N, C-alpha and C positions, 0 to 999 in steps of 0.2 A: 322071261327067257334069259338063261344064264350063258356066260361065255364058256367055250371048251378048254380045258386045261388052264383056267384061270387060278394063278397062284394067290390063295387068299390067306388072311391073317390066320384061319384056322389051321393052316398048314405049316405055320412058321414056328420056330422056336428061338429063344435068345433074345427076346425083346427087351426093352427098358421098362422097368416097373413104372406105372402111371401113379406117381405119388403127387398129390394136391400140394401146392407150395404154400401150405399154410397147414397149422396144426389147431384142429378145433378142440377146445377144452369144454367138454359137456358137463363138468361139475358145476352144481348150483353156486351162484355168487350173489344172488340177490338178498339185500339186507333190508327189509322194509321197515323194520322199527328204526334202525339208525337213520334211514332216509326220510322219515316222515317226522321225526322230533326234532327239536334244535340242537345245538352244540355251542359249547363255551370253553372258558379255560379256567383253571384254579392255580392256585399257588403252592399247594402243600398236599401231602399224602392223605390227610384228614381235611375234608372240605365240608362246610356248613351250608345250609339252604333255609333262608329266612322265610316262614309261612305265616301269612296273616290271613285273617277272616273278616268278613263284615259283621257287625251286630244283626242280630234278628230283626226281621222286618216288623215294624209296628204301625198301626193305624190310628194311635192315640193322638188326638189333636191338641193345640195349645190354645189357650184363653187369648182374646184380643188383649195386648198390652202385657203379654206375660213376662214375669222377671225371672230371670236366671241367676239364682243363687248357687248353692251346692248343686253340682252337676247331677242330674238324674240318669244319665246313661254313664255305664263303665265303659272305659277306654280299653279297648283290646291291645295289649302290646304284641309284637312279632315274637313267634317261637322259632326256635332254630332246631332243625334236625341235620344229621351228619351221617356221611358214609366215606368210605375210603375208595382211592383209587387202586388199580391192580395193573400189572404189567403182563402184557401178551407179546410173544416173539416168535419169530420164524427164522431159522438160520439155513444155510445152504453153502455147498462147495461144488466146484467143477473142476476137472483136470486142465492143465495147460493145453494138453494135447486135444481135449474136446472143443475148445475154444479157437484152436487153430485150423481144424477140420471143418468143412462145410457140411450143413446139414438142411435137408428141407424144412421150411418155414421157420427157421431159426439163424439169424444173422450171427447170434452170440449165445451160447449156452448159458452164461451167467445171467445176461439180461432176460433170457427166457425163464429162468429159475427166480428171478427178481419179480417178474410179472406174476407168476404162480403164487409166490410167498404172500405178495399183497392180498391177493384174492382169498387166500387161505386164512391170512390174519383177520381179514373183514367178517369172515365167516365165524371165526373163534370168538371175536367181539360181540358179535349179535347173539351168539349162544349165551355168552356169560352175563349179557345184560337181560336176557329173558330166563335165566335160569333161577331155580328156588334156592338160591345161596345168600346167606346172611353176610354183612358186613364184619371183616375180620383185618385186626391190626398186623398181623403177620409178626415175625421176629427173624433173628438173623438165621438165615437158611430156610426160612419158611415164608411162603408167599403171602402179600396181602390179598384180600379179596374184596370186591365191590358188592354191594348188594343188589341182586336181580329184581326185576319188577315183581315177581311173586311174593318177595319178602315185605315190599313196600306196602301192597294193599291189604288193608284190614277193616275198611268201613264198609265199602260196598261190594259185597260178597254173596255168592250162591254156592254153597258148598255141600258135600256129603254130610247126612246126618250122623254117619257112622265113622268115628274116627277124624273127621275133617275139622282143622281148626286154624283160625287166622294167627299170623305172627301177633307177637306181643312185643312192643318196644315203646320207647318214649322219645328219647333223642337220636341215639345211634341206632340204626337199623341193624340190630344184631340178633334178629330172631328170624326163623323161617318158618313157611306155611308147613302144617301137618297134613299130609295127605291122607285122605280118607277113601272109602270104598267106593270104586267107581262106579258112574251111573251114566245113562244116555243122555245127551245133550238135547234138550227140547226148547221149542220156542217161549214154552212158559218160563224157563231158565233164563233165556236171554231177557225176555221182557222184564223179569225181576232186577236183573242187573243194570239194565238201562234205567230203569225207575229209579233205583237207588242212586245212581250217579247223578241224574237230573235233579232229585230232591235235595242232594248234597251241593247242588250250586254247580256241577260241571256241564258242558256241553260236548258230549263226545261224538266223534265224527269216525272212528275206526273200530272195526271188530277184527281181531287178528286171532287166527286159527290154525291149527296143523291141518294136514291134508285130509284126514278121516272126518273131521268135524266140519271143514269146508263142505265136504258132500251132505254132512247132516243138516247145515244151514239150507243148502239148496233143496232138501226135501222137506223144509217146513212146511205145514197145512197153510194154504193161501198164498205160498211163496210168489207164485205168477203175479198177484196183485200187489205185492209188496216189494219186487224188484224193478228197478228202472233202468233204462238204458241212457248211458251218457256218452256222447260222442267224444273221442279221445283226440280229435283233430284241434281242439282249441287249448286254453289254458287250464290245466288240471291240477289242483294244489295236492291231491293224494298221489303218492309215488308207489306203484305196484297193485293198485285196485283194479279189478275186473267187473265185481258185480256190487250192487248197492241194495242195502236193505232199508226200507222205510219204516222207522220206528215210529212209536207215538210222540217222541220228542226230537225228532230229526232223521236225517239221512245217514246211515252208517256205510262206510266203504268196507266191504269184506274182504280182507287180504289173507291168503294162506302164506304162512311162514315155515319153512323148513327147519329153522334152527331154534324155535322155541319148543317146550314142553308139549307133547301132543295133548296132554291131559288138560291143559288149560286154555281158555278163551278169555281174551281180553277186550274189554270195552275202555277205549283210549281217547283222551283230549289231549292231542298233540301239543298244545300250547303249555301244558304243565309237566312236560319232560324235556331233559337234555342230556347229553352226552358231554361230559366235562372232561376236558385233556389236561393233565400236568404235562405232558410231552405228546404232541401229536405224532401222526406216522412218521418215521423217519429211519433212513438207511445207514448202516455203518459198515465200514470194510473190515474183516477178520485179517488178524495178523498173517503175513505170509511165510509159511514154516516148510514150504516144499513147492513141488511143481503143481501148483494149483491155486485158485482164487476163491475167496470165500466172503460172503456178506451176512448180516443179519438184518431184519426190519422189527421194529417194535413199536407199541404205542402204550402209554401210561394214561388209563382214562377210568372214569366211574359214572354211574348212573346218579342224576340228580332228578328227583321227583318234587317239584315245586309245591304241589300239594296232593297228597294220596287220594284225597276226596275226589278229585276231578276223574279218577279212573276206578275201573271195577273189573273184577273176575269172575267168571263162572269156572269153578274148580272141580277137580275129581271126575273128570270125563271120560267116558270110554273111548278107545283108540283103535279099536278093531272090532 
């Protein structure tokens, strides 16, 4: 039963707008590759990564009382691979009036833009680290470029037979992967890459894919028997993982990544990759030349792959 002549909100006008005192930024900011691999520091724009390998296993025995004269085992020296750091930056300015006025969800418009810029910078860095770009020294007025993960991986690969080609480099990672004709991602392809990585001595724990191929992995034949549920209530060393794939050589966390190339699927051993910083993320004020304030945020960083044989790639995958 309703009151007679009750003055309700439906009959009213001029009400104050109901605005939540927070601004929700729905742009994706997850950076699972950077979050799962290591990080370190370098001291120049060109940096080097020493790579060492064990000698091949041998079951040949030695006789009792054996004599060591000339060495029968060759000693492997470390090899060195190189990459460059690159600079990514975001700048922003706001007027003095905007800082003086009051806004819902923003105590300070400059601080709000600063928070957005750091999220955008992280996304840009993740994109660069996973892009098919080769190392480039740059020049005056030309940016340096760090080699991304697809350009590093040349040993453990399953790629298209049509036009697909792995990068060719020896010391400096200065070549890129040649994209081939795309084909559907299958469980056979995944098993091939995982096996290659394991045979090369790696112990991969991550499978990183784009959204389309994340769904492809979920649809693999027998996936119900090969996916395991893991409680996230305790300590979990994998950041950003939701599903797990039980391969013949260990469990892989299946992580979707918005900022990698959708045509690539990476099989990763996180122990053998790092983001190296010449300059970590830092903020600087812009010169004040009028009624406004500005800043920029930057990072100078590069990708260090300690041994590319610890990783693998399923390349040239369909994306739609």
